[in-house]
SERO-4910 file (N, C-alpha, C, O; in steps of 0.05 Angstrom, whole numbers):
BEGIN
 pado doro    nc1    nc2    nc3   cac1   cac2   cac3    cc1    cc2    cc3    oc1    oc2    oc3
  Met    A   1487    951   3029   1463    962   3036   1452    972   3014   1464    989   3001
  Pro    A   1423    963   3006   1410    979   2987   1401   1003   2995   1395   1011   3017
  Ile    A   1401   1015   2972   1395   1047   2986   1368   1057   2993   1362   1077   3006
  Asp    A   1350   1035   2979   1322   1044   2991   1316   1025   3014   1293   1021   3021
  Gln    A   1335   1016   3024   1327   1008   3056   1334   1025   3070   1343   1046   3062
  Cys    A   1326   1014   3106   1333   1027   3131   1353   1017   3144   1359    994   3140
  Leu    A   1366   1031   3162   1390   1027   3176   1382   1014   3194   1363   1025   3206
  Asp    A   1391    991   3206   1379    973   3226   1400    977   3247   1422    967   3243
  Val    A   1395    993   3271   1417    990   3288   1396    985   3314   1373    993   3317
  Asp    A   1415    968   3332   1405    962   3353   1374    953   3355   1360    955   3376
  Gly    A   1366    945   3331   1335    940   3332   1321    965   3323   1297    964   3317
  His    A   1335    991   3323   1314   1010   3310   1318   1015   3289   1340   1014   3279
  Gln    A   1287   1024   3272   1298   1033   3248   1302   1058   3239   1285   1075   3248
  Leu    A   1321   1066   3224   1328   1100   3221   1322   1098   3198   1337   1087   3182
  Pro    A   1298   1109   3190   1293   1113   3155   1311   1134   3154   1318   1150   3171
  Val    A   1317   1131   3126   1337   1146   3107   1325   1163   3083   1338   1170   3063
  Ala    A   1297   1169   3089   1280   1186   3071   1293   1214   3073   1293   1229   3053
  Asp    A   1303   1222   3092   1314   1251   3096   1341   1257   3078   1349   1278   3069
  His    A   1356   1228   3076   1373   1246   3058   1365   1233   3033   1372   1247   3013
  Leu    A   1357   1219   3030   1341   1212   2999   1325   1233   2992   1326   1236   2968
  Ala    A   1310   1250   3003   1296   1274   2996   1316   1296   2987   1315   1309   2966
  Ala    A   1335   1298   3009   1355   1316   3002   1368   1317   2977   1372   1338   2966
  Val    A   1374   1298   2968   1398   1287   2948   1371   1277   2923   1376   1281   2900
  Gly    A   1354   1268   2928   1338   1262   2904   1351   1235   2883   1366   1218   2893
  Pro    A   1345   1234   2863   1355   1219   2845   1383   1220   2838   1392   1205   2821
  Arg    A   1399   1239   2850   1432   1241   2845   1443   1231   2864   1467   1235   2869
  Val    A   1426   1213   2881   1447   1201   2902   1471   1183   2894   1468   1171   2873
  Thr    A   1494   1181   2909   1515   1164   2891   1523   1150   2917   1516   1158   2940
  Arg    A   1539   1127   2909   1542   1104   2923   1558   1120   2948   1552   1116   2972
  Glu    A   1582   1138   2938   1598   1154   2953   1580   1170   2982   1582   1167   3006
  Gly    A   1570   1181   2969   1548   1204   2983   1532   1185   3006   1527   1190   3030
  Trp    A   1527   1162   2990   1505   1144   3007   1522   1132   3036   1515   1131   3060
  Arg    A   1547   1123   3025   1564   1108   3038   1568   1131   3063   1559   1125   3086
  Arg    A   1579   1156   3058   1589   1177   3074   1562   1182   3094   1569   1183   3118
  His    A   1536   1184   3089   1514   1191   3099   1511   1167   3124   1502   1170   3146
  Val    A   1520   1147   3112   1512   1116   3133   1532   1119   3150   1526   1117   3174
  Ala    A   1565   1126   3140   1582   1125   3159   1574   1148   3186   1576   1143   3210
  Ile    A   1566   1170   3173   1556   1189   3195   1533   1179   3218   1530   1183   3242
  Val    A   1522   1165   3201   1492   1160   3220   1503   1134   3243   1499   1129   3267
  Ser    A   1515   1124   3224   1531   1094   3245   1545   1108   3270   1542   1098   3292
  Tyr    A   1562   1135   3266   1577   1141   3284   1567   1155   3306   1580   1155   3328
  Ile    A   1541   1169   3302   1524   1181   3315   1507   1156   3336   1506   1154   3360
  Leu    A   1498   1144   3319   1485   1122   3334   1504   1101   3352   1492   1088   3369
  Arg    A   1531   1097   3349   1547   1085   3360   1551   1103   3385   1547   1093   3406
  Lys    A   1558   1128   3384   1565   1151   3403   1547   1152   3419   1555   1150   3442
  Ala    A   1521   1155   3417   1497   1152   3430   1493   1131   3450   1491   1133   3474
  Ser    A   1493   1109   3434   1495   1077   3453   1519   1081   3479   1514   1079   3503
  Glu    A   1539   1085   3470   1562   1092   3487   1561   1114   3507   1574   1111   3528
  Glu    A   1548   1131   3503   1540   1155   3520   1522   1155   3526   1517   1175   3541
  Gly    A   1497   1135   3521   1469   1135   3533   1450   1155   3525   1426   1152   3530
  Glu    A   1462   1177   3511   1440   1207   3496   1450   1214   3471   1474   1217   3465
  Val    A   1437   1216   3464   1442   1231   3431   1441   1267   3432   1422   1280   3440
  Ile    A   1460   1274   3424   1478   1304   3425   1468   1313   3398   1478   1300   3380
  Thr    A   1452   1328   3393   1439   1343   3366   1455   1361   3363   1447   1380   3375
  Pro    A   1476   1366   3353   1486   1400   3351   1464   1421   3336   1449   1414   3318
  Gln    A   1465   1445   3344   1454   1465   3335   1461   1466   3311   1483   1460   3301
  Arg    A   1431   1479   3296   1443   1485   3270   1453   1511   3263   1444   1533   3270
  Leu    A   1471   1507   3250   1484   1528   3237   1471   1550   3225   1475   1573   3232
  Ile    A   1456   1541   3207   1435   1560   3186   1418   1547   3180   1424   1524   3176
  His    A   1395   1555   3177   1372   1548   3171   1366   1549   3135   1386   1558   3123
  Gly    A   1346   1543   3123   1336   1542   3095   1331   1566   3090   1341   1575   3069
  Asp    A   1319   1579   3102   1308   1612   3095   1326   1632   3096   1322   1653   3084
  Glu    A   1352   1625   3113   1368   1649   3111   1386   1638   3085   1395   1656   3070
  Leu    A   1391   1616   3080   1410   1605   3054   1391   1618   3030   1400   1634   3014
  Met    A   1366   1612   3031   1345   1630   3006   1350   1663   3001   1352   1674   2979
  Ala    A   1351   1678   3034   1354   1705   3027   1388   1712   3024   1393   1732   3010
  Glu    A   1403   1703   3031   1434   1707   3032   1447   1698   3008   1469   1707   3003
  Leu    A   1438   1686   2996   1450   1662   2974   1428   1659   2947   1435   1646   2928
  Asp    A   1406   1671   2949   1384   1668   2931   1382   1647   2921   1377   1645   2897
  Val    A   1383   1626   2936   1372   1595   2935   1345   1588   2931   1332   1586   2952
  Pro    A   1334   1584   2911   1315   1580   2909   1300   1545   2933   1312   1524   2939
  Ala    A   1277   1552   2940   1267   1532   2958   1269   1501   2930   1270   1502   2906
  Gly    A   1270   1479   2948   1271   1452   2928   1297   1438   2939   1310   1442   2959
  Pro    A   1301   1418   2916   1320   1402   2924   1346   1408   2929   1360   1396   2946
  Glu    A   1354   1429   2910   1379   1446   2913   1388   1450   2942   1407   1440   2953
  Leu    A   1367   1472   2954   1368   1484   2977   1372   1452   3000   1388   1453   3019
  Gly    A   1360   1434   2996   1363   1407   3014   1387   1395   3010   1399   1383   3028
  Arg    A   1396   1397   2985   1425   1378   2983   1450   1401   2998   1473   1394   3002
  Ile    A   1441   1421   3001   1461   1447   3010   1460   1449   3040   1479   1456   3054
  Leu    A   1432   1439   3051   1429   1438   3079   1437   1411   3089   1444   1414   3112
  Glu    A   1440   1383   3080   1448   1362   3079   1481   1363   3080   1493   1352   3097
  Lys    A   1492   1376   3061   1519   1377   3062   1531   1392   3083   1553   1386   3091
  Ile    A   1518   1412   3093   1522   1430   3114   1524   1408   3138   1543   1404   3153
  Arg    A   1502   1395   3139   1502   1381   3169   1519   1361   3172   1529   1355   3193
  Glu    A   1524   1348   3149   1547   1327   3146   1577   1335   3150   1596   1323   3159
  Ala    A   1572   1367   3139   1610   1375   3149   1609   1386   3174   1629   1396   3184
  Gln    A   1582   1385   3188   1580   1393   3216   1586   1373   3231   1599   1373   3252
  Ala    A   1573   1350   3219   1576   1326   3235   1609   1317   3244   1620   1312   3265
  Ala    A   1618   1320   3206   1650   1309   3211   1665   1333   3230   1688   1326   3237
  Gly    A   1660   1354   3237   1675   1376   3246   1684   1386   3230   1702   1398   3241
  Glu    A   1686   1390   3207   1695   1412   3180   1676   1440   3179   1684   1460   3168
  Val    A   1659   1438   3187   1649   1461   3193   1640   1468   3225   1629   1451   3238
  Asn    A   1645   1488   3232   1643   1497   3263   1625   1526   3266   1617   1533   3288
  Ser    A   1619   1541   3243   1603   1564   3252   1590   1573   3222   1599   1566   3200
  Arg    A   1564   1592   3229   1553   1598   3213   1561   1611   3187   1549   1611   3166
  Ala    A   1594   1626   3195   1601   1634   3171   1620   1603   3150   1622   1601   3126
  Asp    A   1630   1586   3172   1633   1566   3153   1618   1553   3139   1625   1544   3117
  Ala    A   1590   1550   3150   1564   1541   3140   1558   1555   3109   1554   1540   3090
  Leu    A   1558   1584   3105   1555   1598   3088   1576   1599   3067   1570   1606   3044
  Glu    A   1602   1592   3075   1624   1588   3056   1619   1561   3040   1615   1562   3016
  Leu    A   1618   1541   3052   1609   1514   3041   1581   1520   3019   1580   1513   2995
  Ala    A   1566   1530   3030   1539   1525   3013   1550   1551   2987   1538   1554   2966
  Arg    A   1570   1563   2996   1573   1583   2964   1597   1563   2946   1603   1566   2923
  Arg    A   1604   1553   2957   1627   1541   2942   1614   1514   2928   1624   1504   2907
  His    A   1593   1504   2940   1577   1487   2933   1561   1501   2907   1562   1489   2886
  Leu    A   1550   1518   2909   1537   1530   2891   1552   1539   2866   1543   1537   2843
  Glu    A   1573   1547   2871   1600   1559   2849   1605   1529   2840   1603   1525   2815
  Gln    A   1610   1511   2853   1619   1480   2844   1596   1471   2820   1603   1460   2799
  Ser    A   1574   1477   2824   1542   1467   2813   1542   1480   2790   1543   1470   2767
  Ala    A   1538   1512   2798   1544   1525   2770   1571   1521   2743   1571   1524   2719
  Ala    A   1586   1515   2758   1615   1505   2741   1610   1482   2725   1619   1480   2702
  Ser    A   1593   1461   2739   1595   1434   2723   1567   1439   2704   1561   1420   2689
  Arg    A   1553   1461   2704   1531   1456   2685   1538   1463   2656   1521   1460   2638
***
């Protein structure tokens, strides 16, 4: 599926703008596939169960900005997206887990520069 299209599930259009806005021009095929897999899973479960359960956000952008000195912008969006995906996959279950994931992401980003 082309990245610039929407995912059509049961006749409903799900915009991918949120993911693309968070990742920006650095979107990768693997990241895109993972995002689509998560969205597909959530929609399939919602269809089976008849309702959508949105997990409570573990951490907000302003908290990351204050605690990890992350400036507002695309990098903050990428971190929040990574946390949300990890939470949906069951890899992150607490605020502390989310902060640790954000720290690792920032360290890896700094090391790759």
